[in-house]
C-alpha positions as CSV (number, residue, x, y, z in Angstrom):
1,M,6.6,29.3,-17.0
2,K,4.1,31.3,-14.4
3,E,3.7,34.2,-17.1
4,I,2.9,31.9,-19.6
5,F,1.1,28.9,-18.2
6,D,-1.6,28.4,-15.2
7,I,0.4,25.4,-13.3
8,R,-1.9,23.5,-10.7
9,N,-1.4,20.1,-9.5
10,G,-3.3,17.0,-10.1
11,Y,-5.5,14.9,-7.6
12,T,-6.9,11.9,-7.0
13,P,-10.6,11.5,-6.2
14,S,-11.2,9.2,-3.1
15,K,-11.0,5.5,-3.9
16,S,-13.3,4.7,-1.0
17,N,-16.1,6.7,-2.5
18,V,-17.6,4.4,-5.5
19,E,-19.5,7.6,-7.1
20,Y,-16.5,9.0,-8.2
21,W,-14.8,6.1,-10.4
22,E,-18.1,4.3,-11.3
23,N,-19.0,5.2,-14.9
24,G,-16.3,7.4,-15.3
25,I,-16.0,9.3,-18.5
26,I,-13.5,11.8,-17.7
27,P,-9.7,11.0,-18.4
28,W,-7.5,10.5,-15.6
29,F,-3.8,10.4,-16.2
30,R,-1.1,8.9,-14.4
31,M,2.5,8.0,-14.7
32,D,1.6,4.8,-15.9
33,D,-0.3,6.3,-18.8
34,I,3.0,7.8,-20.3
35,R,5.0,4.5,-19.6
36,E,2.5,2.8,-21.5
37,N,1.0,4.7,-24.1
38,G,3.6,7.5,-25.1
39,R,4.0,11.3,-24.9
40,I,0.9,12.3,-27.0
41,L,-2.0,11.2,-25.4
42,S,-5.8,11.7,-26.2
43,N,-7.0,8.8,-23.7
44,S,-6.5,7.4,-20.4
45,I,-6.2,4.2,-18.7
46,Q,-8.4,5.2,-15.9
47,H,-11.5,7.3,-16.1
48,I,-13.5,9.3,-13.4
49,A,-17.2,10.3,-12.9
50,R,-18.3,13.8,-12.9
51,K,-18.5,13.8,-8.9
52,G,-15.1,12.8,-8.8
53,V,-14.1,16.3,-10.1
54,K,-12.6,18.9,-7.3
55,K,-14.3,22.4,-7.6
56,S,-11.2,23.6,-9.3
57,G,-12.6,21.8,-12.2
58,I,-10.9,20.0,-15.3
59,F,-7.7,20.9,-17.0
60,P,-8.4,21.5,-20.6
61,A,-7.0,19.8,-23.8
62,N,-4.0,20.8,-25.2
63,S,-2.2,21.1,-21.8
64,L,1.2,19.6,-21.1
65,I,1.5,17.5,-18.0
66,M,4.9,16.7,-15.8
67,S,5.7,14.5,-13.0
68,T,6.8,16.6,-10.4
69,T,7.0,13.8,-7.4
70,A,9.0,10.3,-7.3
71,T,9.5,10.2,-11.2
72,I,10.6,13.6,-12.2
73,G,10.4,15.0,-15.2
74,E,8.6,12.8,-17.4
75,H,5.8,14.5,-19.5
76,A,3.2,14.3,-22.1
77,L,0.7,16.6,-24.3
78,I,-2.6,16.1,-22.9
79,K,-5.1,16.3,-26.1
80,T,-8.3,16.1,-24.6
81,N,-10.1,17.5,-21.6
82,F,-8.5,15.7,-18.2
83,V,-7.5,15.0,-14.9
84,C,-4.4,13.6,-13.5
85,N,-3.0,12.4,-10.3
86,Q,-1.2,14.7,-7.6
87,Q,2.3,13.0,-8.7
88,I,1.7,15.1,-11.9
89,T,1.5,19.1,-12.3
90,C,-0.5,20.5,-14.9
91,F,0.7,23.3,-17.3
92,S,-2.3,24.5,-19.4
93,L,-1.1,27.8,-21.7
94,K,-3.1,31.4,-20.5
95,Q,-5.5,32.3,-23.1
96,E,-3.5,35.6,-24.1
97,Y,-0.3,33.4,-25.4
98,S,-2.7,30.9,-27.3
99,S,-1.7,32.8,-30.5
100,K,1.9,33.2,-29.9
101,I,2.8,30.0,-28.7
102,N,2.9,26.4,-30.4
103,I,2.1,23.7,-27.7
104,K,3.8,21.1,-29.5
105,F,6.8,23.4,-29.4
106,V,6.7,24.0,-25.8
107,F,6.5,20.0,-25.6
108,Y,9.5,19.4,-27.1
109,L,11.2,22.3,-24.8
110,F,9.9,20.1,-21.8
111,F,12.6,17.6,-22.5
112,N,15.2,20.1,-21.3
113,F,12.9,20.9,-18.6
114,G,12.5,17.7,-17.3
115,E,16.2,17.4,-17.0
116,W,16.4,20.8,-15.3
117,C,13.6,19.6,-12.8
118,R,15.8,16.1,-11.8
119,N,18.7,18.7,-11.1
120,N,16.7,21.0,-9.0
121,V,14.7,18.7,-7.2
122,N,14.0,19.0,-3.3
123,N,14.7,16.0,-1.6
124,G,14.2,16.7,2.2
125,G,14.5,13.4,2.9
126,G,11.5,11.8,1.5
127,L,10.6,11.6,-2.0
128,P,12.2,13.4,-4.4
129,I,9.7,16.6,-5.4
130,I,9.6,19.9,-7.4
131,N,7.1,22.2,-6.0
132,T,5.1,24.6,-8.5
133,A,6.9,27.5,-7.1
134,K,10.5,26.3,-8.5
135,L,8.5,24.9,-11.7
136,S,7.5,28.6,-11.9
137,T,10.8,30.2,-12.0
138,Y,12.0,28.1,-15.4
139,K,12.6,30.2,-18.3
140,I,11.9,29.3,-21.9
141,P,12.9,30.6,-25.0
142,I,9.6,32.0,-27.2
143,P,10.8,32.7,-30.9
144,T,8.2,33.9,-33.3
145,I,5.4,31.6,-33.9
146,E,6.9,31.0,-38.0
147,K,10.1,29.8,-36.2
148,Q,8.2,27.9,-33.4
149,K,6.1,26.0,-36.4
150,R,9.2,25.4,-38.5
151,I,11.4,23.6,-35.5
152,V,8.1,21.5,-34.4
153,S,8.2,20.3,-38.3
154,I,11.6,19.3,-38.0
155,L,11.3,17.2,-34.8
156,D,8.3,15.8,-35.6
157,R,10.0,14.4,-38.9
158,F,12.8,13.4,-36.9
159,D,10.7,11.4,-34.4
160,K,8.6,9.8,-36.7
161,L,11.7,8.6,-38.2
162,C,12.8,7.4,-35.1
163,N,10.0,6.0,-33.7
164,D,7.3,5.0,-36.5
165,I,8.6,1.7,-38.0
166,S,6.6,2.3,-41.1
167,E,8.5,5.4,-42.1
168,G,11.9,4.8,-40.0
169,L,12.5,1.3,-41.3
170,P,12.2,2.4,-45.1
171,A,14.2,5.3,-44.7
172,E,17.1,3.8,-43.0
173,I,17.0,0.9,-45.7
174,E,16.9,3.4,-48.5
175,A,20.1,5.1,-46.8
176,R,22.3,1.9,-46.4
177,R,21.0,0.7,-50.0
178,K,22.9,3.9,-51.2
179,Q,25.6,3.5,-49.1
180,Y,26.1,0.1,-50.3
181,E,26.1,1.0,-53.9
182,Y,28.4,3.9,-53.0
183,Y,31.0,1.4,-51.6
184,R,30.3,-1.5,-53.8
185,D,30.9,1.1,-56.8
186,K,34.0,2.5,-55.3
187,L,35.8,-1.0,-54.6
188,L,34.6,-2.6,-57.9
189,S,36.1,0.5,-60.0
190,F,39.7,-0.3,-60.9
191,K,42.1,2.1,-62.7
192,E,43.2,0.8,-66.0
193,Q,47.3,0.0,-65.5
């Protein structure tokens, strides 16, 4: 992970400083955003003002985030420039890998990565946590960009069938209709005696 991603933890600007939050325009992601709005996000529930951004700056669009404190391993692909809270770690693709890695391919790999994180937490008596040093050691396969795109295309279709009622329900009804016709014809065809 550390070879292909810049890995940084999120932060929360001081809530007592109204200037950090008033008229906020920069998306500030938390676990609630994933829980309420899914895993591919272009906007957040809360926003911060430019004054609330740390010197380390804003995370770039097309980065992945993962919860690494308390709730471990939940992730999302963020399609806009953003910041996130301290319970989340951000994975921004390094420039030299931008033509070699399809971020949506890695998004799908993060389901396995999340499971690995849950199995490798450091409990130390408090909240479960997995630190950036541990996250950095995880290895992912990097097939050719063409293979990555093909895998993404297949998984996107399955995801749409499973999660988009306008796509999934008609496909399921059609499959059941064909199944019904098959068994109806089979059950009603009698051999002559």
